[in-house]
C-alpha positions in Angstrom: 0.0 0.0 0.0 2.8 2.4 0.9 4.6 1.8 -2.4 1.4 2.4 -4.3 0.8 5.7 -2.5 4.4 6.9 -3.1 4.0 5.9 -6.8 0.8 8.0 -7.1 2.4 10.9 -5.3 5.5 10.8 -7.6 3.3 10.6 -10.7 1.3 13.6 -9.5 4.5 15.6 -9.0 5.8 14.7 -12.5 2.5 15.7 -14.1 2.5 19.0 -12.1 6.0 19.8 -13.3 5.0 19.3 -16.9 2.0 21.7 -16.8 2.7 25.3 -17.8 2.9 27.7 -14.9 0.4 30.6 -15.0 -1.5 29.6 -18.1 -3.5 32.3 -20.0 -6.6 30.4 -19.0 -6.2 32.0 -15.6 -6.7 35.5 -17.0 -9.1 37.5 -14.9 -10.4 40.0 -17.6 -11.3 40.2 -21.2 -11.6 43.1 -23.7 -12.8 46.4 -22.3 -13.0 44.7 -18.9 -9.2 44.8 -18.9 -8.9 48.5 -19.6 -7.0 50.2 -16.8 -5.8 46.9 -15.3 -2.3 45.5 -14.8 -1.4 42.9 -17.5 0.8 40.9 -15.0 -1.7 40.6 -12.1 -4.6 39.7 -14.4 -2.7 36.9 -16.1 -2.9 38.7 -19.5 0.9 38.7 -19.8 1.1 34.9 -20.0 0.3 34.7 -23.7 1.4 38.2 -24.7 3.4 38.9 -27.8 5.1 42.0 -29.0 3.4 43.4 -32.1 5.4 46.6 -32.6 8.3 48.6 -31.1 9.3 52.2 -30.9 12.4 54.1 -29.7 12.4 57.9 -29.0 13.6 60.3 -31.6 17.3 60.9 -30.8 17.7 57.4 -29.2 16.7 55.9 -25.9 14.9 52.8 -24.5 12.8 50.6 -26.7 9.0 50.5 -25.9 7.1 47.4 -27.0 3.5 47.4 -27.9 2.2 44.1 -26.4 -1.1 42.2 -27.1 -2.8 39.3 -25.4 -5.2 37.3 -27.6 -6.7 35.5 -24.6 -7.5 38.8 -22.9 -8.2 40.8 -26.1 -6.1 43.6 -24.5 -3.0 45.6 -25.3 -0.4 47.6 -23.3 3.0 49.2 -23.7 6.1 47.9 -21.9 9.5 49.7 -21.6 12.9 48.0 -21.0 14.9 48.9 -17.9 15.8 52.6 -18.0 16.1 55.8 -16.0 12.8 56.7 -14.4 12.7 60.0 -16.3 11.7 58.1 -19.4 7.9 58.3 -19.8 5.8 56.1 -22.1 2.1 55.4 -22.7 -0.5 53.4 -24.5 -3.3 55.4 -26.0 -6.7 54.7 -27.5 -7.4 56.6 -30.7 -9.6 59.5 -29.7 -9.8 58.3 -26.1 -7.9 57.6 -22.9 -4.2 57.0 -22.5 -2.2 55.3 -19.7 1.1 56.8 -18.8 4.0 55.1 -16.9 7.6 55.8 -16.1 10.5 53.4 -16.6 12.5 51.8 -13.8 16.1 50.9 -13.5 15.2 47.6 -11.7 12.7 46.0 -14.1 10.7 46.3 -17.3 7.5 48.3 -16.6 4.1 47.8 -18.3 1.4 50.4 -18.7 -2.2 49.6 -17.7 -4.1 47.8 -20.5 -6.7 48.9 -23.0 -9.3 46.6 -24.7 -7.9 45.8 -28.2 -11.2 46.3 -30.0 -10.2 50.0 -30.1 -7.4 51.4 -32.3 -4.3 51.8 -30.0 -0.6 52.8 -30.2 2.4 52.9 -27.9 4.5 56.0 -27.5 7.7 57.1 -25.7 8.5 60.7 -24.8 11.8 62.2 -26.1 14.0 62.8 -23.0 15.1 66.4 -23.7 14.1 68.2 -20.5 11.3 70.1 -22.3 8.8 67.2 -22.5 5.8 66.8 -24.8 7.6 65.4 -27.9 6.4 61.8 -28.4 7.5 59.0 -30.8 4.7 56.5 -31.5 4.1 53.1 -33.2 1.5 53.0 -35.9 -2.1 52.4 -34.9 -3.2 48.8 -34.4 
């Protein structure tokens, strides 16, 4: 009986190790219900892919435009950089979500539902502010 119980326990551990961690099925929002939410804490980052990138005019950190098919949502993400770098995702004719970079980690913006036209932008770091480089609309 003991050997059988140990065998079942080992088989269970092996199966658990083979399963993907944090699958996209665990996502907690979809479409416009994701707007304004964090892509990591909602599980939307699990199946995300980069669909476009942009760097600021004059050089600087790359900003990725990310999309999750499972969540039908999009967001921008910046590589590690000085926190003076600002970036955003914006909805055509609507809201935008602004964030600052971090020296410690990549940073995402809040999400927008991907049924709207959206783009990612990064601000030129020239001290004056207000000059943005953006991806195309998606």
